[in-house]
N, C-alpha and C positions, 0 to 999 in steps of 0.2 A: 609500563604499558608495552604490549607486544608489538614489535616492528613488523609491518605488513605492507606489501606493495600490491595494490588492487589492480584489476583490469583497466579501470578508468585512468589510473596513473600511467600505466603502460601505453594506452592509446594516446593520451595527451602528449607524452614524451615522443612517441613515434610520429604522431601527426605533426607536431611542431617542427621536428627535424625535416620531414618530407616537404612541408609547406615552404620553409626557408630555402631548401635546396632547389625546388621547382622555381620559385620566384627569382632566385639568384641566377639560375640557369637561363631564364628568359631575359636577364639583364635589367630587371626592374629596379628603380630607385626605392629606397626604404623597404628592401625585400624582407628584412627581419620582422616587419610589422605583419607579414602574412602568418608568421608563427604565433604572434599575439592573438590574431583573430581566431586561429585554430584552437588555442588554449581556451578562449572565451566561449567557443561554440561546442566544445565537447561536453555533453550532458549525460545524466544518468540513464536516460531512456531515449529511444529513437524518436518518439513523437515530440518530446521536449527539445531534442536536438534540432529537429526540423523547424519547429516554431521559433526557436532562438535564432537559427540561421536566417530565416526569412526576416525576422525583426531587424537583425543586424545588417543584412544586405540592404533592406529598404532604407534604414537610417543612414547608412554610409553613402548610398547613391544620392539620397535627398540632401545631405549636408554639403555636397559639392556645389550645387547652384547657390545655396545659402552663403557659402564661403565666398563665392565669386562676387555676389551682390554686395555683401557687407565689407569685404576687404578692398574691392576695387572702387566702390562708391564712397566709402568713408575713409578707411586707412588700415594699414597693417600695424595694429597696435593691440597690446594685451587687453585694454579696456574694451575694444571692439569685439574681441572673442567673448567676453562676458555679456555684452549687449546682444550678440548674435544668439548665444545659448539661451538668453532670456526669452527669445521668440522661437528658437528651434525646438527646445525641449517640450513645450506645450503642444507644438505641432506633431511631434513624434508620439507623444502620449495620446493625442486625439486619434492618431492612426493605429492605435493599439500596438505600437512597436517600441515601447519604452525600454526593452532590453537592449536596444541598439544605441542608446545614448552614449555609453562608455566607448564602444568601438568607433562610433562616428567622431568622437573627440580625437581619436588617433588621426583620422583623415583631416580634420580641421588643422591640427598641428603640422601635418605634412605640407598643406597648402600655405599655412602661415610662414613656415620656414623657407619655402620656395620663393615666396614673395613675387610670384608671377603666375597669372592665370593663363593657361594654354591648353590646347587640345591634347598635346602630348602628356601634360600633367594629369589631366582627367583620365586618359587611357591607362596611364601608369597606375593610378590609384584604383581604377576599376579592375585591373589585373591583379593587384595585391588583394583586393577584397574577394575576387572570385576564387583565387587560389586558396587563400586562408580559410574561407567558409566552405568551399568545395571539398577540400581535403578532410575537414572536420566531419562533413556529412558522410563521406565515403568510409572514413575510419569508424564512425559510429554505427554503420550498418551491421557490424558484428556485435552481438550481445550474447553472452554465455547463457545457456539454458538454466533455468532455476527450478525445473521440475523435481529434481531429486531433493532439493532443499525444501520445497513445498511438501513433498511426501514425508520428509523428516518431521516437519511441523505437525502434519496430520497425525503421524504416529504418536508423537509426544503428547499432543492434546488429548487424543483418545485414551492414552495410558493414564493421564491425569484424571480424566472423567471416571475411569474405572476405579482408581484409588479413592476418589471422593465418594463414589457410590458404595464402595466396600466399607468406608468409615460410617456412612449413614446406616448401612445394614447392621454393623456391629453395635451401634448405639441403640437401634430399634430392638435388637435382641437382648442386649446386656444392660442397657440403661446407663452406660458409662463409656468414656473414651479418653485416651491420652494423646489424641492426634494433634499435631502442631498446626495443621492447616496450611502448610507451605505450598501445597498443590494449588490452592486458590490463587495466591499471588502469582505463582508460576504460570498458571493457565491464562490469567488476564494478560500477562506480558507476552506469552506465546501467541495468543490470538491477535494482539495488536501488531506484532512483528509479521505474522503470517499474512494478515490482510494487507499490510503495506507492501510486502513482497509480491503478493498476487496482483495488487494494483499496478506495481511496477512492470510486471509481466504483461499486463494489458497494454501499458504505455509503449511496450516494445513491439507491438503488432499494430500496424496502421489500420487494418480492417477489422479489428476486434474491439468491441465495446465492453465485453465482460467475458470472464472465463469460468470454468467449472470450479476451480479452486477458490476464486473470490466468493462465489455463491456459497460454496461449502463452508468457508470460514465465517461468513455472515450468519449462516444458520447455526453453526456451533456457538457463535457469540450470543445469539438469542437464547439458545438452550442454556448457556452458562449463566445468563441473567436469572433464569428460573432456578437453577441450582443454588445460586447465591441467595435467592429468596427463601428456598425451602430449608436450608441449613439451620437458620435460627429456629424455624418451626420444629425441626426434628429434635434439636437440643433442648427445646422447652418442654418436651414430653417428660413427665415426672415418673411414669411407671410403665411397665410392659403389659400389653394386653394382647389378646388373640389376634385382633385386627392388625396390630403393629407387626407381629410375626409373619402374618400373611403378606403384608406390604414388603417386609424384608426379603421374603422368598421371591417376590416378584422382582424387586430391585436387583437381587443376586442374579437372576436369570437375565435381566436386562444388561447388567454390567458385563456379563460374559459374552454378550453379543454386540459389543461396540466395535464393529469391524465392517469389512466389505459386505454390501448387500442391504438394500432398504427394506427392512422387515417391520417397519413401524406399525403397519396395519394389523399385524399379528398381536402386538402388545396392546394396541388400542382396544382390540376385542377382549383381551384378557382383563384389562382394567374395567371394562364395561361389565363383565361377568363378576368381577370381584366386588364392584359397587352393589350389584344385585344381592350378593351374599351378605354384605354388610347390612342391607335393608331387612333381610330375613332373620338377622340375629336378634336376641333379646335386647331390650332397651337397657341403657346403663343404669346401675343401681345407686351410684353416688355421683356427687357433683364433680369430683376429681376424674372419675371414669368418663363422664360426659365430656369434659374439657379435652381429655386425651383423645377420645374418639373423634371429636370435632376437628382437632388438629390433624389427625390422621386422614380424615376425609378431605380436608383442604390440601394435604400432601398429595392425595390421589388425584385431585383436580389439577394440581400444578403439573404432575407427571403426565397427565392426559394432554395438557397443553404442550409439554415438552415433546411428546410424540407427534402431535399434530404439526408442529413446526418442522420436524424431520420428514414427515410424510409429504410435505410440500416441495421437497427437494427432488426435482425430476431432471434427469439427464438422459442423453442418448446412451445406448448400451455400451458403445465403445468408451465413452467418457466415464462411465461408472467404473470400468476396470482401471481407468487412469487415476481417478481420485480416491476410489475406495469409499463408497457410501456406507454410512453406519447409522445405528440408532442414536 
């Protein structure tokens, strides 16, 4: 396995050191716990980091009065910690702050080890919490741009689409193929990874609910579902006919235009005209020809749906240049 240090690892290491240094500089007790809080609050996205930080802060602040009540009223005993957690955890879950359970346990143990409830202790713990969580939030404000990676995914997916179309064209013209089909599994994997990365990019912008890449890959995913449906249809065709060669010519032109620019409406019109030509052709003379032409007509209908899906992808002019709209 290749050794790799990611940006999250770097931020965690740097943030932990900064938190401990600041807490120690302020002369806080249990200053090392500020580093633990920072480690727990560094997340993969800004939004997730903010949600986690709030959950942990709320739980840590809430656990202090809980600790005061249980330890002072009952006793400073390990069993009391268990009893307190029995009530505290459901309370935190009810407040939708379950991510704060682990960090609040750190505060419980600080108070337990101090064996003395005082204003100074609470202020100390509040300082540790604020520094640990605050540093994590500041560190996590930096997130590297993933635009280039998203563009790479876009290019790879489009190239695979083109290869798949070329194999379909070859089969329609020659009635045979030695294609391994590896692009099918590759494309499924690429689409899954691309959507996940685009979703992460959304999570790294507080005021963004969706972005052009995420919409783009969702549309590609829908188109890919159609491609997966038509492949068995193409390979089931037992002979070459004129209509099959016409569709192959159409697919060839389509495959050469999987790139920037939403020209789906042009190909929708071409499909419409081709269907009219089919209707004007002589009826099939044999059962086999009838079945072949029926399959080809179904293929045309599926490609029509493929283009309709693409035509629904509308973006602002600037965003088109960014993501590279394609057929």
